[in-house]
C-alpha positions as CSV (number, residue, x, y, z in Angstrom):
1,V,101.9,99.8,102.8
2,R,100.7,102.5,100.4
3,A,99.3,106.0,100.8
4,D,95.7,104.6,100.3
5,R,96.1,101.0,101.6
6,Q,97.9,99.8,104.7
7,V,97.4,96.2,105.9
8,S,99.1,94.2,108.5
9,V,98.3,90.5,108.9
10,S,99.5,87.6,111.1
11,G,99.0,83.9,111.0
12,S,100.3,80.8,109.4
13,V,100.4,79.8,105.8
14,Q,102.0,76.7,104.2
15,A,103.2,76.9,100.6
16,Q,104.1,73.7,98.7
17,L,105.2,72.9,95.2
18,Q,104.6,69.3,94.2
19,Q,104.5,67.8,90.7
20,G,104.2,71.2,89.1
21,Q,101.4,72.4,91.3
22,I,101.5,75.1,93.9
23,S,99.3,74.7,97.0
24,L,98.6,77.3,99.7
25,R,96.9,76.4,103.0
26,G,96.5,78.5,106.2
27,K,94.7,81.0,108.3
28,L,95.4,84.7,108.5
29,T,94.0,87.5,110.8
30,T,94.1,91.2,109.9
31,D,95.8,93.0,112.8
32,R,95.2,96.4,111.3
33,A,94.0,97.7,108.0
34,T,93.1,101.1,106.4
35,I,91.6,101.1,102.9
36,I,90.9,104.4,101.2
37,L,88.8,104.0,98.1
38,P,89.9,106.2,95.1
39,D,87.8,109.2,94.2
40,E,86.2,108.9,90.8
41,S,85.2,112.5,90.5
42,A,88.4,113.8,89.0
43,P,88.0,115.5,85.6
44,T,88.9,113.6,82.4
45,R,89.6,114.6,78.8
46,G,86.7,114.7,76.3
47,S,86.3,111.9,73.8
48,D,87.2,114.4,71.0
49,V,90.6,115.3,72.5
50,V,93.6,113.5,71.0
51,V,97.1,114.0,72.5
52,R,100.1,113.2,70.2
53,S,103.8,113.3,71.1
54,K,106.9,111.4,70.4
55,A,107.3,110.4,74.0
56,K,103.7,109.1,74.1
57,D,104.2,107.2,70.9
58,L,107.3,105.5,72.3
59,A,105.5,104.8,75.6
60,D,102.6,103.2,73.6
61,Q,105.0,101.1,71.6
62,A,106.7,99.9,74.8
63,K,103.3,99.2,76.4
64,A,102.3,97.1,73.3
65,Q,105.6,95.1,73.5
66,A,105.1,94.5,77.2
67,A,101.5,93.4,76.6
68,A,102.6,90.9,73.9
69,K,105.3,89.5,76.3
70,A,102.7,89.2,79.1
71,S,100.3,87.4,76.9
72,Q,103.1,85.0,75.9
73,V,103.9,84.4,79.6
74,A,100.2,83.9,80.4
75,A,99.9,81.4,77.6
76,Q,102.8,79.4,79.1
77,A,101.3,79.6,82.6
78,E,97.9,78.2,81.4
79,T,99.7,75.0,80.5
80,A,100.8,74.5,84.1
81,K,98.5,73.2,86.9
82,P,96.3,75.8,88.5
83,P,97.2,76.6,92.2
84,A,95.3,74.9,95.0
85,I,94.3,77.6,97.5
86,A,92.5,77.2,100.8
87,I,93.0,80.2,103.0
88,T,90.8,81.6,105.8
89,L,91.0,85.3,106.3
90,N,89.6,86.9,109.5
91,L,89.2,90.7,109.2
92,G,90.0,91.2,112.9
93,R,88.8,94.2,114.9
94,D,90.7,97.1,113.3
95,F,89.8,97.0,109.6
96,A,88.9,100.5,108.5
97,L,87.3,101.4,105.1
98,S,86.7,104.9,103.8
99,G,85.6,106.3,100.4
100,H,82.6,106.7,98.0
101,G,80.6,108.3,100.9
102,I,81.1,105.5,103.4
103,T,83.3,105.4,106.6
104,T,83.2,102.3,108.6
105,R,85.0,99.4,110.2
106,L,84.6,95.9,108.8
107,T,84.4,92.6,110.7
108,G,83.9,89.0,109.6
109,A,85.7,86.2,107.9
110,A,86.0,84.7,104.4
111,E,87.3,81.5,102.9
112,I,89.5,81.9,99.8
113,R,89.7,78.8,97.6
114,S,90.9,78.1,94.1
115,S,88.3,78.0,91.4
116,A,87.4,74.7,89.7
117,V,87.7,76.6,86.3
118,P,91.3,76.8,85.1
119,G,92.5,80.4,84.8
120,A,89.5,81.8,86.8
121,P,90.2,83.9,89.9
122,P,89.8,82.3,93.4
123,R,86.3,81.9,94.9
124,V,85.4,83.7,98.1
125,T,82.7,82.6,100.6
126,G,81.8,84.3,103.8
127,E,80.2,87.4,105.4
128,V,81.5,90.8,106.1
129,R,79.6,93.3,108.4
130,T,80.0,97.0,109.0
131,D,80.7,98.2,112.5
132,E,79.6,101.7,113.4
133,G,79.5,102.8,109.8
134,R,78.4,106.2,108.4
135,Y,77.3,106.9,104.9
136,R,77.0,110.3,103.2
137,A,74.0,110.7,100.8
138,W,72.1,113.9,99.6
139,G,74.4,116.0,101.7
140,Q,73.5,114.2,104.9
141,M,75.5,111.8,107.1
142,L,73.5,108.7,107.6
143,N,74.1,105.9,110.2
144,V,74.6,102.5,108.7
145,E,72.2,100.4,110.7
146,T,72.6,97.2,108.7
147,G,75.6,96.5,106.5
148,L,76.1,92.9,105.3
149,I,78.2,91.8,102.4
150,R,77.9,88.2,101.4
151,F,80.6,86.5,99.3
152,N,79.7,83.3,97.4
153,G,81.7,83.2,94.3
154,P,83.9,85.8,92.5
155,Y,85.6,88.2,95.0
156,N,84.5,91.3,93.0
157,N,80.7,90.7,93.0
158,P,79.3,90.0,96.5
159,S,75.7,90.5,97.4
160,L,74.7,93.6,99.3
161,D,72.3,94.2,102.2
162,I,72.8,97.7,103.5
163,L,70.5,100.1,105.3
164,A,71.6,103.6,106.3
165,L,69.2,105.9,108.2
166,R,69.2,109.6,109.1
167,P,69.7,110.0,112.8
168,N,67.6,112.1,115.2
169,V,64.4,112.3,113.2
170,R,60.9,111.0,114.1
171,V,60.6,108.8,111.0
172,R,63.1,106.0,110.2
173,A,64.1,107.2,106.8
174,G,67.2,106.6,104.7
175,V,68.7,104.6,101.9
176,Q,68.7,100.9,101.2
177,V,71.2,99.1,99.0
178,T,70.5,95.6,97.7
179,G,71.6,93.5,94.7
180,T,75.3,92.9,94.0
181,A,78.4,95.0,93.9
182,Q,78.4,95.0,90.1
183,A,74.6,95.6,89.9
184,P,73.5,97.4,93.0
185,R,69.9,98.6,93.6
186,V,69.7,101.8,95.6
187,T,66.2,102.8,96.9
188,L,64.8,105.2,99.5
189,Y,63.6,103.6,102.7
190,S,61.1,104.6,105.4
191,D,59.4,102.9,108.3
192,P,56.4,103.3,108.2
193,E,56.2,103.1,104.4
194,L,55.8,106.5,102.8
195,P,55.8,107.9,99.2
196,D,59.3,108.4,97.7
197,A,58.8,112.2,97.9
198,E,58.1,112.0,101.6
199,K,61.1,109.6,102.1
200,L,63.4,112.0,100.4
201,S,62.1,115.0,102.4
202,W,62.8,113.1,105.7
203,V,66.3,112.2,104.5
204,V,67.3,115.6,103.1
205,L,65.3,118.0,105.3
206,G,64.6,116.0,108.4
207,R,60.9,116.6,108.2
208,D,57.9,115.9,106.1
209,A,57.3,117.7,102.8
């Protein structure tokens, strides 16, 4: 439970330590979840601004010591056997996501398994879909008609297949997102196909140019 993340899960997980290796097996279902993505629009200092203070110097020194200790612990951990993970996570029917312009519920399931590469994060396979999602773009609230996120590898780089359309207009026009989470491709969409200027006009103004 945090101000921006609240998750409640149920299910059964077995943890075992045998011959220096930890194994996790089980199935979990999300009973309720609310995830609020952080806003990245907050102002930041310019690159030419340097803040110096005794307290900050002491904090930086403590941070460097903690990083050195953490690297030492990590080096010791690498010599141990990597964990064996096999967990199925079902998102349930009450998984809410909000932030970066999108407000939606998510459904679907994913398999979380340990990577074959030592030290690498677990691999995730599965599909997650949006349910009654809305997306804000160009000052308009668009309905997410198709929202599919496919995991097949690292958890932080799924493939995207998202289509959000402006409601209550004669032409099906909106935004289409493809590619991956780390390299998304955002394009204007219309059916029937129109020049980009016309697509943008239908999305922003709700009529042709």
